[in-house]
Chimera marker file (.cmm) of the C-alpha trace (Angstrom):
<marker_set name="trace">
<marker id="1" x="-115.209" y="-183.921" z="-149.337" r="1" g="1" b="0" radius="0.5"/>
<marker id="2" x="-115.350" y="-180.348" z="-149.959" r="1" g="1" b="0" radius="0.5"/>
<marker id="3" x="-116.370" y="-180.977" z="-153.576" r="1" g="1" b="0" radius="0.5"/>
<marker id="4" x="-119.372" y="-182.879" z="-152.337" r="1" g="1" b="0" radius="0.5"/>
<marker id="5" x="-120.366" y="-180.139" z="-149.801" r="1" g="1" b="0" radius="0.5"/>
<marker id="6" x="-119.837" y="-177.635" z="-152.271" r="1" g="1" b="0" radius="0.5"/>
<marker id="7" x="-122.204" y="-179.324" z="-154.957" r="1" g="1" b="0" radius="0.5"/>
<marker id="8" x="-124.658" y="-179.560" z="-151.949" r="1" g="1" b="0" radius="0.5"/>
<marker id="9" x="-124.595" y="-176.003" z="-150.950" r="1" g="1" b="0" radius="0.5"/>
<marker id="10" x="-122.843" y="-176.933" z="-147.136" r="1" g="1" b="0" radius="0.5"/>
<marker id="11" x="-120.491" y="-174.742" z="-145.751" r="1" g="1" b="0" radius="0.5"/>
<marker id="12" x="-117.731" y="-176.685" z="-143.377" r="1" g="1" b="0" radius="0.5"/>
<marker id="13" x="-118.797" y="-174.129" z="-140.648" r="1" g="1" b="0" radius="0.5"/>
<marker id="14" x="-122.010" y="-175.753" z="-140.642" r="1" g="1" b="0" radius="0.5"/>
<marker id="15" x="-120.644" y="-179.112" z="-140.402" r="1" g="1" b="0" radius="0.5"/>
<marker id="16" x="-118.627" y="-178.009" z="-137.768" r="1" g="1" b="0" radius="0.5"/>
<marker id="17" x="-121.509" y="-176.402" z="-135.688" r="1" g="1" b="0" radius="0.5"/>
<marker id="18" x="-123.551" y="-179.697" z="-136.355" r="1" g="1" b="0" radius="0.5"/>
<marker id="19" x="-120.865" y="-182.232" z="-135.075" r="1" g="1" b="0" radius="0.5"/>
<marker id="20" x="-120.625" y="-179.874" z="-131.863" r="1" g="1" b="0" radius="0.5"/>
<marker id="21" x="-124.253" y="-180.298" z="-131.335" r="1" g="1" b="0" radius="0.5"/>
<marker id="22" x="-123.888" y="-183.892" z="-131.927" r="1" g="1" b="0" radius="0.5"/>
<marker id="23" x="-121.259" y="-183.991" z="-129.337" r="1" g="1" b="0" radius="0.5"/>
<marker id="24" x="-123.521" y="-181.987" z="-126.842" r="1" g="1" b="0" radius="0.5"/>
<marker id="25" x="-126.223" y="-184.822" z="-127.423" r="1" g="1" b="0" radius="0.5"/>
<marker id="26" x="-123.816" y="-187.631" z="-126.511" r="1" g="1" b="0" radius="0.5"/>
<marker id="27" x="-122.514" y="-185.939" z="-123.394" r="1" g="1" b="0" radius="0.5"/>
<marker id="28" x="-125.815" y="-185.275" z="-122.467" r="1" g="1" b="0" radius="0.5"/>
<marker id="29" x="-126.755" y="-189.171" z="-123.036" r="1" g="1" b="0" radius="0.5"/>
<marker id="30" x="-123.592" y="-190.613" z="-121.690" r="1" g="1" b="0" radius="0.5"/>
<marker id="31" x="-123.206" y="-188.353" z="-118.517" r="1" g="1" b="0" radius="0.5"/>
<marker id="32" x="-126.383" y="-186.692" z="-117.863" r="1" g="1" b="0" radius="0.5"/>
<marker id="33" x="-125.435" y="-183.079" z="-118.315" r="1" g="1" b="0" radius="0.5"/>
<marker id="34" x="-124.567" y="-180.848" z="-121.200" r="1" g="1" b="0" radius="0.5"/>
<marker id="35" x="-121.386" y="-178.830" z="-119.880" r="1" g="1" b="0" radius="0.5"/>
<marker id="36" x="-118.832" y="-179.224" z="-117.098" r="1" g="1" b="0" radius="0.5"/>
<marker id="37" x="-116.610" y="-175.929" z="-116.950" r="1" g="1" b="0" radius="0.5"/>
<marker id="38" x="-114.052" y="-177.500" z="-114.656" r="1" g="1" b="0" radius="0.5"/>
<marker id="39" x="-113.483" y="-180.604" z="-117.656" r="1" g="1" b="0" radius="0.5"/>
<marker id="40" x="-112.297" y="-178.011" z="-119.851" r="1" g="1" b="0" radius="0.5"/>
<marker id="41" x="-109.077" y="-178.016" z="-117.326" r="1" g="1" b="0" radius="0.5"/>
<marker id="42" x="-108.111" y="-181.615" z="-117.291" r="1" g="1" b="0" radius="0.5"/>
<marker id="43" x="-105.432" y="-183.486" z="-119.046" r="1" g="1" b="0" radius="0.5"/>
<marker id="44" x="-107.267" y="-185.555" z="-121.001" r="1" g="1" b="0" radius="0.5"/>
<marker id="45" x="-109.525" y="-185.188" z="-123.826" r="1" g="1" b="0" radius="0.5"/>
<marker id="46" x="-113.059" y="-184.800" z="-123.084" r="1" g="1" b="0" radius="0.5"/>
<marker id="47" x="-116.553" y="-184.169" z="-124.632" r="1" g="1" b="0" radius="0.5"/>
<marker id="48" x="-116.129" y="-180.384" z="-123.430" r="1" g="1" b="0" radius="0.5"/>
<marker id="49" x="-112.634" y="-180.007" z="-125.277" r="1" g="1" b="0" radius="0.5"/>
<marker id="50" x="-114.064" y="-181.720" z="-128.433" r="1" g="1" b="0" radius="0.5"/>
<marker id="51" x="-117.195" y="-179.499" z="-128.353" r="1" g="1" b="0" radius="0.5"/>
<marker id="52" x="-115.346" y="-176.193" z="-127.602" r="1" g="1" b="0" radius="0.5"/>
<marker id="53" x="-112.758" y="-176.700" z="-130.613" r="1" g="1" b="0" radius="0.5"/>
<marker id="54" x="-115.493" y="-177.821" z="-133.344" r="1" g="1" b="0" radius="0.5"/>
<marker id="55" x="-117.896" y="-174.893" z="-132.086" r="1" g="1" b="0" radius="0.5"/>
<marker id="56" x="-114.913" y="-172.249" z="-132.514" r="1" g="1" b="0" radius="0.5"/>
<marker id="57" x="-113.828" y="-174.058" z="-135.801" r="1" g="1" b="0" radius="0.5"/>
<marker id="58" x="-117.229" y="-173.744" z="-137.004" r="1" g="1" b="0" radius="0.5"/>
<marker id="59" x="-117.611" y="-170.002" z="-135.660" r="1" g="1" b="0" radius="0.5"/>
<marker id="60" x="-114.226" y="-169.141" z="-137.702" r="1" g="1" b="0" radius="0.5"/>
<marker id="61" x="-115.017" y="-170.768" z="-140.735" r="1" g="1" b="0" radius="0.5"/>
<marker id="62" x="-118.714" y="-169.638" z="-141.193" r="1" g="1" b="0" radius="0.5"/>
<marker id="63" x="-117.070" y="-166.081" z="-140.065" r="1" g="1" b="0" radius="0.5"/>
<marker id="64" x="-114.351" y="-166.314" z="-142.759" r="1" g="1" b="0" radius="0.5"/>
<marker id="65" x="-116.826" y="-167.456" z="-145.520" r="1" g="1" b="0" radius="0.5"/>
<marker id="66" x="-119.087" y="-164.613" z="-144.882" r="1" g="1" b="0" radius="0.5"/>
<marker id="67" x="-116.333" y="-161.860" z="-145.126" r="1" g="1" b="0" radius="0.5"/>
<marker id="68" x="-115.228" y="-163.402" z="-148.261" r="1" g="1" b="0" radius="0.5"/>
<marker id="69" x="-112.474" y="-165.381" z="-147.126" r="1" g="1" b="0" radius="0.5"/>
<marker id="70" x="-111.573" y="-168.689" z="-149.098" r="1" g="1" b="0" radius="0.5"/>
<marker id="71" x="-112.333" y="-171.964" z="-147.521" r="1" g="1" b="0" radius="0.5"/>
<link id1="1" id2="2" r="1" g="1" b="0" radius="0.2"/>
<link id1="2" id2="3" r="1" g="1" b="0" radius="0.2"/>
<link id1="3" id2="4" r="1" g="1" b="0" radius="0.2"/>
<link id1="4" id2="5" r="1" g="1" b="0" radius="0.2"/>
<link id1="5" id2="6" r="1" g="1" b="0" radius="0.2"/>
<link id1="6" id2="7" r="1" g="1" b="0" radius="0.2"/>
<link id1="7" id2="8" r="1" g="1" b="0" radius="0.2"/>
<link id1="8" id2="9" r="1" g="1" b="0" radius="0.2"/>
<link id1="9" id2="10" r="1" g="1" b="0" radius="0.2"/>
<link id1="10" id2="11" r="1" g="1" b="0" radius="0.2"/>
<link id1="11" id2="12" r="1" g="1" b="0" radius="0.2"/>
<link id1="12" id2="13" r="1" g="1" b="0" radius="0.2"/>
<link id1="13" id2="14" r="1" g="1" b="0" radius="0.2"/>
<link id1="14" id2="15" r="1" g="1" b="0" radius="0.2"/>
<link id1="15" id2="16" r="1" g="1" b="0" radius="0.2"/>
<link id1="16" id2="17" r="1" g="1" b="0" radius="0.2"/>
<link id1="17" id2="18" r="1" g="1" b="0" radius="0.2"/>
<link id1="18" id2="19" r="1" g="1" b="0" radius="0.2"/>
<link id1="19" id2="20" r="1" g="1" b="0" radius="0.2"/>
<link id1="20" id2="21" r="1" g="1" b="0" radius="0.2"/>
<link id1="21" id2="22" r="1" g="1" b="0" radius="0.2"/>
<link id1="22" id2="23" r="1" g="1" b="0" radius="0.2"/>
<link id1="23" id2="24" r="1" g="1" b="0" radius="0.2"/>
<link id1="24" id2="25" r="1" g="1" b="0" radius="0.2"/>
<link id1="25" id2="26" r="1" g="1" b="0" radius="0.2"/>
<link id1="26" id2="27" r="1" g="1" b="0" radius="0.2"/>
<link id1="27" id2="28" r="1" g="1" b="0" radius="0.2"/>
<link id1="28" id2="29" r="1" g="1" b="0" radius="0.2"/>
<link id1="29" id2="30" r="1" g="1" b="0" radius="0.2"/>
<link id1="30" id2="31" r="1" g="1" b="0" radius="0.2"/>
<link id1="31" id2="32" r="1" g="1" b="0" radius="0.2"/>
<link id1="32" id2="33" r="1" g="1" b="0" radius="0.2"/>
<link id1="33" id2="34" r="1" g="1" b="0" radius="0.2"/>
<link id1="34" id2="35" r="1" g="1" b="0" radius="0.2"/>
<link id1="35" id2="36" r="1" g="1" b="0" radius="0.2"/>
<link id1="36" id2="37" r="1" g="1" b="0" radius="0.2"/>
<link id1="37" id2="38" r="1" g="1" b="0" radius="0.2"/>
<link id1="38" id2="39" r="1" g="1" b="0" radius="0.2"/>
<link id1="39" id2="40" r="1" g="1" b="0" radius="0.2"/>
<link id1="40" id2="41" r="1" g="1" b="0" radius="0.2"/>
<link id1="41" id2="42" r="1" g="1" b="0" radius="0.2"/>
<link id1="42" id2="43" r="1" g="1" b="0" radius="0.2"/>
<link id1="43" id2="44" r="1" g="1" b="0" radius="0.2"/>
<link id1="44" id2="45" r="1" g="1" b="0" radius="0.2"/>
<link id1="45" id2="46" r="1" g="1" b="0" radius="0.2"/>
<link id1="46" id2="47" r="1" g="1" b="0" radius="0.2"/>
<link id1="47" id2="48" r="1" g="1" b="0" radius="0.2"/>
<link id1="48" id2="49" r="1" g="1" b="0" radius="0.2"/>
<link id1="49" id2="50" r="1" g="1" b="0" radius="0.2"/>
<link id1="50" id2="51" r="1" g="1" b="0" radius="0.2"/>
<link id1="51" id2="52" r="1" g="1" b="0" radius="0.2"/>
<link id1="52" id2="53" r="1" g="1" b="0" radius="0.2"/>
<link id1="53" id2="54" r="1" g="1" b="0" radius="0.2"/>
<link id1="54" id2="55" r="1" g="1" b="0" radius="0.2"/>
<link id1="55" id2="56" r="1" g="1" b="0" radius="0.2"/>
<link id1="56" id2="57" r="1" g="1" b="0" radius="0.2"/>
<link id1="57" id2="58" r="1" g="1" b="0" radius="0.2"/>
<link id1="58" id2="59" r="1" g="1" b="0" radius="0.2"/>
<link id1="59" id2="60" r="1" g="1" b="0" radius="0.2"/>
<link id1="60" id2="61" r="1" g="1" b="0" radius="0.2"/>
<link id1="61" id2="62" r="1" g="1" b="0" radius="0.2"/>
<link id1="62" id2="63" r="1" g="1" b="0" radius="0.2"/>
<link id1="63" id2="64" r="1" g="1" b="0" radius="0.2"/>
<link id1="64" id2="65" r="1" g="1" b="0" radius="0.2"/>
<link id1="65" id2="66" r="1" g="1" b="0" radius="0.2"/>
<link id1="66" id2="67" r="1" g="1" b="0" radius="0.2"/>
<link id1="67" id2="68" r="1" g="1" b="0" radius="0.2"/>
<link id1="68" id2="69" r="1" g="1" b="0" radius="0.2"/>
<link id1="69" id2="70" r="1" g="1" b="0" radius="0.2"/>
<link id1="70" id2="71" r="1" g="1" b="0" radius="0.2"/>
</marker_set>
């Protein structure tokens, strides 16, 4: 997949950020709200936890790529 992303000139960080946006859209569609901070502290996997992981992963990879790190 990385080869395909490299050929299309798409960074992995943008894929993570786009996926996190899709999680928010799904949350809005299913639950009727965008983000509930209290869902971060429950034991089960929630949309909020998935969004947070994808968003932070996207920011990290974007920051790493901008500073010359190898992805």
